[in-house]
BASEKOL-332020 format. One line per 4 residues: number of its first residue (from 1); their letters; for each residue x, y, z of C-alpha. Coordinates in Angstrom, 1 decimal. Each point is the difference from the previous one (the first is absolute). Layout:
// residues N
NUM	A	X/Y/Z; ... .
This chain:
// residues 435
1	MEDK	22.4/-23.0/-16.3; -4.5/0.5/-0.3; 0.7/3.3/2.4; 2.6/1.2/-2.7 .
5	SILK	-3.0/-0.6/-3.2; -2.3/1.6/2.1; 2.0/3.3/0.7; 1.0/0.0/-3.8 .
9	EFAP	-3.7/0.8/-0.4; -0.3/2.5/2.5; 3.1/1.9/-0.3; -1.1/2.7/-2.2 .
13	QIEK	-2.4/1.0/2.6; 3.1/1.0/2.1; 2.4/1.2/-3.1; -2.2/1.9/-2.1 .
17	TSIK	-2.4/3.1/0.8; -2.3/0.9/-2.6; -1.6/3.2/-0.7; -3.2/-0.7/1.0 .
21	WWVF	1.3/-1.2/3.2; 1.6/3.5/0.3; -3.1/1.9/-0.8; -2.0/-2.0/2.8 .
25	FLIF	3.2/0.4/2.2; -0.2/4.1/-0.4; -3.6/-0.2/0.2; -0.2/-1.4/3.4 .
29	FGMA	3.2/1.9/1.0; -1.8/3.6/-1.2; -3.2/-1.4/2.5; 2.8/-0.4/3.0 .
33	WFGV	1.5/3.2/-0.7; -3.6/1.7/0.0; -0.3/-1.6/3.0; 3.1/1.7/1.4 .
37	YGLY	-1.2/3.6/-1.1; -2.7/-0.7/1.8; 2.0/-1.0/3.1; 1.6/3.0/-0.2 .
41	TQIA	-3.1/2.6/-0.7; -1.2/-1.9/3.7; 3.2/0.2/1.5; 0.0/3.8/-1.0 .
45	DGHI	-3.3/1.0/0.5; -1.3/-2.2/2.7; -2.5/-2.5/0.4; -2.8/3.2/-1.0 .
49	VTGM	0.6/-1.4/-3.6; -1.4/-3.3/0.7; -3.8/-0.9/0.6; 0.8/-1.4/3.4 .
53	RDNV	-1.2/2.0/2.9; -1.3/0.1/3.9; -2.2/-2.8/-0.4; 1.4/-1.6/-2.9 .
57	VWGV	3.5/-0.3/0.9; 0.5/-3.2/-1.9; -0.5/-0.2/-4.0; 0.9/-1.4/-3.4 .
61	YIVN	3.6/0.0/1.8; -1.1/-2.6/2.8; -2.1/-2.1/-2.7; 2.9/-0.2/-1.9 .
65	FIFF	1.9/-1.1/2.9; -2.4/-3.0/0.5; -0.5/-1.0/-3.4; 4.0/-0.6/-0.9 .
69	MGIS	0.6/-1.2/3.6; -3.1/-2.8/-1.0; 1.4/-0.7/-3.3; 3.4/-0.9/1.2 .
73	YAGA	-1.4/-2.1/2.8; -1.9/-1.9/-2.7; 3.2/-0.6/-1.8; 1.7/-1.3/3.1 .
77	LISG	-2.8/-2.2/0.6; -0.4/-1.4/-3.2; 3.4/-0.5/-0.7; 0.7/-1.1/3.2 .
81	VLHL	-3.0/-2.8/0.0; 0.9/-1.0/-3.7; 3.9/-0.6/0.9; -1.0/-2.1/3.5 .
85	FKTE	-2.5/-2.3/-2.0; 2.3/-0.6/-2.9; -2.5/0.9/-2.7; 1.4/-0.9/-3.2 .
89	WRKP	-1.8/2.8/-2.3; 0.8/2.8/2.6; 4.0/-0.2/-1.5; -0.1/3.0/-2.8 .
93	IMRI	-2.3/2.2/1.9; 2.2/-0.3/3.0; 2.0/3.1/-0.4; -2.7/2.1/-1.1 .
97	SEIL	-1.4/-0.5/3.3; 2.8/0.1/2.4; 1.0/3.4/-2.0; -3.3/1.2/0.7 .
101	TVVS	0.2/-0.6/3.3; 3.3/2.2/0.8; -1.0/2.5/-2.8; -3.3/0.9/2.0 .
105	LLIG	1.7/-0.6/3.4; 2.3/2.8/-1.4; -2.7/2.9/-0.8; -2.6/-0.7/2.3 .
109	PTFI	1.6/1.3/3.0; 0.9/3.5/-2.0; -3.8/0.9/-0.1; 0.2/0.0/4.1 .
113	LFCI	3.0/2.8/-0.7; -2.4/2.1/-2.1; -2.9/0.3/3.2; 3.1/1.4/2.3 .
117	GRLD	0.0/3.5/0.4; 3.4/0.3/1.9; 2.2/-2.7/-2.2; 3.2/1.7/2.4 .
121	RLHF	-1.9/-1.7/3.0; -0.5/-3.2/-1.7; 3.1/-1.5/1.9; -1.3/0.2/3.6 .
125	LMLH	-2.4/-2.6/-1.4; 3.0/-2.6/0.3; 2.3/2.0/3.1; -3.4/0.0/2.0 .
129	PRIQ	-3.0/-2.6/-1.1; -2.9/0.1/2.1; -0.2/-4.3/0.4; -4.0/1.1/0.8 .
133	SPIT	-0.5/1.3/-3.5; -1.1/-1.8/-3.2; 2.1/2.2/-2.1; 3.1/-1.4/2.0 .
137	WDVI	-1.1/-3.7/-0.6; -0.4/0.7/-3.8; 3.3/1.2/-0.4; 1.3/-2.9/2.0 .
141	AIST	-1.9/-2.7/-2.1; 0.6/2.1/-3.6; 3.8/0.0/1.0; -0.1/-3.5/0.5 .
145	DIVG	-2.0/-0.7/-2.9; 3.0/1.9/-2.1; 2.5/-1.8/1.2; -1.4/-3.4/-0.3 .
149	CFIF	-1.5/0.4/-3.4; 3.5/1.6/-1.6; 1.6/-3.3/1.3; -2.4/-2.3/-1.5 .
153	LYLS	0.8/2.0/-3.3; 3.4/0.2/0.4; 0.2/-4.1/0.5; -2.5/-0.4/-3.3 .
157	FIQD	2.9/1.9/-1.8; 3.2/-1.7/1.1; -0.5/-2.9/-2.5; -0.7/2.1/-2.5 .
161	FAIL	2.4/2.3/0.7; 2.7/-3.0/-0.5; -1.3/-1.0/-2.7; 0.4/3.2/-1.8 .
165	RDYK	3.2/0.4/1.1; 1.1/-3.7/-1.5; -1.6/1.2/-3.7; 2.9/0.8/-1.8 .
169	ELKL	-2.3/1.3/-3.1; -1.7/2.5/1.9; 0.4/3.3/-1.4; 0.8/2.6/2.6 .
173	PNWR	1.9/2.9/1.5; 2.9/-1.8/2.6; -1.6/1.9/2.7; -2.9/-1.9/0.1 .
177	KKLY	1.7/-3.5/-0.7; 1.9/1.4/2.8; -3.1/0.7/1.9; -1.4/-3.5/-0.9 .
181	KTLA	2.9/-1.4/1.6; 0.0/1.7/3.3; -3.9/-0.7/0.6; 0.3/-3.6/-0.6 .
185	LGYV	1.9/-0.3/3.0; 2.7/-3.0/-1.4; -3.4/-2.3/-0.7; 1.2/-2.5/-2.6 .
189	NTPA	-3.2/-2.5/0.5; 1.9/-2.5/2.2; -2.0/-2.3/1.4; 0.4/1.1/3.4 .
193	QEKN	-1.0/3.8/-1.2; -3.3/-1.0/-1.8; -0.8/-2.0/3.2; 0.7/3.1/2.2 .
197	IRRV	-1.4/2.5/-2.6; -3.2/-1.9/0.3; -0.3/0.0/3.5; 0.5/3.4/0.9 .
201	KNVM	-2.7/0.9/-2.5; -2.2/-2.5/1.0; 0.6/1.4/3.5; -0.4/3.7/-1.3 .
205	AAMI	-3.1/-0.9/-2.1; -1.9/-1.1/3.2; 1.2/3.5/2.1; -1.0/2.3/-2.7 .
209	IAIA	-3.7/-1.7/0.1; -0.2/0.3/3.4; 1.7/3.3/0.0; -2.3/1.6/-2.7 .
213	VIVY	-3.2/-1.2/1.7; 1.6/1.5/3.8; 0.4/3.3/-1.7; -3.2/0.2/-2.0 .
217	SVLA	-1.9/-0.7/2.7; 1.8/2.7/2.2; -0.9/2.4/-2.9; -3.4/-0.9/0.9 .
221	WIFG	0.5/0.2/3.4; 0.7/4.1/-0.4; -3.6/0.1/-1.2; -1.6/-2.5/1.9 .
225	VTLQ	1.0/1.5/3.5; -1.0/3.2/-0.6; -3.3/1.2/1.2; -1.4/1.8/-3.7 .
229	PGWH	-2.6/-1.3/-1.6; 0.2/-2.7/-2.5; 3.6/-1.1/1.7; -0.7/-1.2/3.1 .
233	STIF	-0.2/-3.8/-1.0; 1.1/-3.3/0.8; -0.3/-1.1/-3.9; 2.9/3.0/-0.8 .
237	GPYF	2.6/-2.7/0.1; -1.4/-3.2/-2.1; -1.6/2.4/-2.1; 3.3/1.8/-1.3 .
241	VIAA	1.7/-2.9/-0.2; -2.3/-1.3/-2.0; -0.1/3.1/-2.3; 3.9/-0.1/-0.1 .
245	VYSG	-0.2/-3.2/-1.7; -3.0/1.2/-2.3; 1.5/2.9/-0.9; 3.5/-1.3/-0.5 .
249	SGIL	-1.5/-3.4/-2.1; -0.9/3.0/-2.7; 3.1/2.1/-0.5; 1.7/-3.8/-0.3 .
253	IILM	-2.1/-0.9/-2.7; 0.4/3.8/-1.7; 4.0/-0.5/0.7; -0.2/-3.4/-1.7 .
257	YIFR	-2.2/1.2/-3.3; 2.4/3.2/-0.4; 3.5/-1.8/0.1; -1.5/-3.2/-1.6 .
261	KAYH	-0.5/2.6/-3.1; 2.9/2.4/0.7; 2.3/-3.2/-0.4; -1.8/-2.1/-1.7 .
265	LENY	-0.3/-3.1/2.7; -2.6/-1.8/-1.6; 1.4/-3.1/0.3; 0.8/0.5/3.8 .
269	ITKK	-2.8/2.2/1.5; -3.5/-2.2/-1.5; -3.6/0.0/0.2; 1.0/-2.3/2.8 .
273	HFVN	1.7/2.6/2.4; -3.1/2.6/-0.7; -2.9/-2.5/0.9; 2.0/-1.4/2.9 .
277	IGII	0.5/3.4/1.7; -3.1/1.4/-1.3; -1.9/-3.2/2.1; 2.2/1.3/2.8 .
281	MLII	-1.9/3.2/-0.6; -3.4/-1.2/-0.4; 0.4/-1.7/3.7; 1.2/3.0/1.9 .
285	AAFY	-2.5/2.1/-2.4; -2.4/-2.5/2.1; 1.1/1.2/3.4; 0.7/3.2/-0.7 .
289	GYFT	-3.7/0.5/-0.5; -1.2/-2.0/2.9; 2.3/2.3/2.1; -1.1/3.3/-1.9 .
293	FSDY	-3.5/-0.8/0.7; 0.5/-1.9/3.4; 1.9/3.7/0.7; -2.7/2.6/-1.3 .
297	LTKW	-2.9/-2.6/1.5; 0.7/0.2/3.3; 1.2/3.9/-0.1; -4.0/0.6/-1.8 .
301	YGSV	-2.1/-2.5/2.4; 2.3/1.5/3.3; -2.0/3.3/-0.1; 2.9/1.7/1.3 .
305	KADK	-0.7/3.9/-0.7; 3.1/0.4/-1.4; -0.1/-3.5/-2.1; -3.1/0.9/-1.3 .
309	VLID	1.3/3.4/-1.1; 3.2/-1.4/-1.4; -2.5/-2.6/-2.1; -2.0/2.7/-1.3 .
313	KLFT	3.0/2.2/-1.0; 1.0/-3.3/-2.3; -3.1/0.0/-1.8; -0.5/3.7/-0.7 .
317	DFYW	3.7/1.7/-0.2; 1.8/-3.1/-0.6; -2.6/-2.0/-2.3; 1.8/-0.7/-3.1 .
321	FFIL	2.8/-1.0/1.8; -1.3/-1.9/1.9; -2.2/-1.7/-2.6; 3.7/-0.6/-1.9 .
325	SNYV	1.8/-1.1/2.5; -2.3/-2.4/1.9; -2.3/-1.0/-2.8; 1.9/-0.3/-3.5 .
329	GVLI	3.4/-0.6/1.3; -0.9/-3.0/2.1; -2.6/-1.4/-2.4; 1.3/0.1/-3.6 .
333	PLII	3.4/-1.7/0.8; -2.3/-2.6/1.5; -2.3/-0.5/-2.7; 3.1/0.2/-2.4 .
337	MGIP	1.9/-2.9/1.9; -3.1/-1.7/0.9; -0.9/-0.9/-3.5; 2.8/-2.1/-1.3 .
341	KFRT	-1.3/1.4/-3.9; 1.0/3.5/0.9; 3.7/-1.1/1.0; 2.3/1.9/-2.6 .
345	INSI	3.4/1.5/0.8; -1.5/3.7/-0.7; -3.5/-0.9/2.0; 2.0/-1.4/3.0 .
349	TFAA	2.5/3.3/-0.4; -3.5/2.1/-0.5; -1.3/-1.7/3.3; 3.3/0.8/1.7 .
353	VIAV	0.0/3.9/-1.0; -3.5/0.3/1.5; 1.0/-2.1/3.1; 2.6/2.6/0.3 .
357	LGLW	-1.8/3.2/-0.5; -2.7/-0.9/2.3; 2.7/-0.6/3.2; 1.4/3.3/-0.6 .
361	LNRY	-3.5/1.4/0.1; -0.7/-2.3/3.0; 2.8/1.6/1.9; -1.3/3.2/-0.6 .
365	LIIV	-3.4/-0.6/1.5; 1.7/-1.3/2.9; 2.3/3.0/0.7; -2.2/3.2/-1.7 .
369	PTLE	-3.9/-0.3/1.1; 1.1/-1.5/3.7; 2.4/3.4/0.3; -2.7/2.4/-1.4 .
373	TPYL	-2.2/-2.2/3.0; 1.7/1.4/3.3; -1.6/-0.6/3.1; 0.7/3.3/1.1 .
377	PIQD	-0.3/2.0/-3.0; 1.6/3.4/0.3; -2.9/2.9/0.5; 0.1/3.1/-2.8 .
381	TREA	2.7/-1.1/-2.3; -0.8/0.5/-3.7; -1.5/-2.9/-2.2; 2.9/0.2/-2.2 .
385	WIHY	2.5/-0.9/3.4; -2.6/-3.3/0.7; 0.2/-1.6/-3.4; 2.8/-1.3/-1.7 .
389	SPTW	0.9/0.2/-3.7; 3.6/-1.3/-1.1; 2.2/3.1/-1.4; 2.4/-0.2/-3.3 .
393	VEGA	2.7/-0.6/2.5; -1.7/-2.8/1.3; -0.4/-1.6/-3.2; 3.3/1.2/-1.0 .
397	LTFG	1.5/-2.1/2.7; -2.1/-2.9/-0.9; 1.1/0.0/-3.3; 3.6/0.3/1.3 .
401	GIGL	-0.5/-3.4/1.5; -1.1/-1.3/-2.7; 2.5/0.7/-2.0; 2.6/-0.5/2.5 .
405	FACL	-1.4/-3.7/0.5; -0.3/-0.7/-4.1; 4.1/1.5/-0.3; 1.3/-2.4/2.9 .
409	FMLA	-2.0/-3.0/-1.9; 1.5/1.0/-3.1; 3.4/0.4/1.0; 0.0/-3.8/2.4 .
413	SKFV	-1.1/-1.4/-3.1; 2.9/1.3/-2.2; 2.7/-1.1/3.0; -0.9/-3.8/0.3 .
417	PIVS	-2.8/-1.8/-2.3; -4.1/0.7/1.0; -0.5/-3.7/-0.2; 2.7/-2.1/2.6 .
421	ISEL	2.3/-2.4/-1.9; 1.2/-1.5/3.3; -3.7/-0.8/0.9; -0.8/-1.6/-3.7 .
425	TEED	3.2/-2.2/0.2; -0.3/-1.0/3.6; -1.5/-3.4/0.5; -3.2/0.0/2.5 .
429	PQEE	0.3/-4.0/0.8; 3.3/0.7/1.5; -1.0/2.4/2.5; -2.2/-2.3/2.0 .
433	KYM	3.6/-1.6/2.0; 1.0/3.6/0.3; -2.7/0.9/2.2 .
């Protein structure tokens, strides 16, 4: 069978673990434990070890939360859309996009917990929710999204679990083979089973697209429905969704580059994939730039005093952040992807890195300057309490999140091939009669 010939090529990726893999894994694992030490310090000494104070009650933690949730929703949108449209070139990159969705969705909400001073009261959010609160909306939306994305990811794994179960030459421990057998749920590739699983995947793909848009809009409304300067805007819903796809497409390109190099997937993840995802990033960059311009223009032109103070702060205290986020982070990807001769794999990956960094800085500019510009400033407070600067504890937890993200991705790539075998061997023309 064709799938077994492909599996023979990918088998070494899950059978053998090189020294280089262990070195990188231990580095990322060490980053994750550095985050654990930072969390222990914060719990033991209190939030005084962070830069958050009475004015700036949110900081890097919420920036990371919004960022990770954004790339999760982008992964869901990209994988869902490519699946529904039966795009032929999607096959080698679908699994990376699907894993990106779930891993980011697991890490993002943990940063919310770091902001909570009384974790022992967290269960009250479930026992006594206030439906009037946007925070409750977000909890419901994220919980729904986690369930939906896990189901979609598992459905995409079932056929590969069956292939791994049936491949007798696979040199793995018996417990791994028994686990594949259990997770395959008795799938033996009969026409009825194949028809059913494709139908369910189509339904779930459509559902996670809708859920992703709704959930990230709800996250945006947490800001949009408040009266803080810079946040009270009707544009935040679509603005956040566009920014999420922008950062998510950048992360996807970076992951494609890394796994292409690490597992020698040059025959599967080709320049065409980088260009196609890069074109998506180009289109979204144009929309993102438009929304950013519209947001700041209306605040500046509206002449509301608090908004004017905020804009002045952005162009003074946060000048370089503003330039890097809203100019460099948009124009460089536009130039690289807009000029065909610049579209090499390395340059597209570079543009993706710039886009991702720019989006993170954009989230920082949404959170911190606004909280430093309240409508009712606290009187007679220390200057250090008004302005926010992240501490090493917040940096440790940020690096811990990045390390955990990398560890989970590396472990996933050792559990199943990072390129879906079932996707590569399926025949898309037949799918029309299963719709």
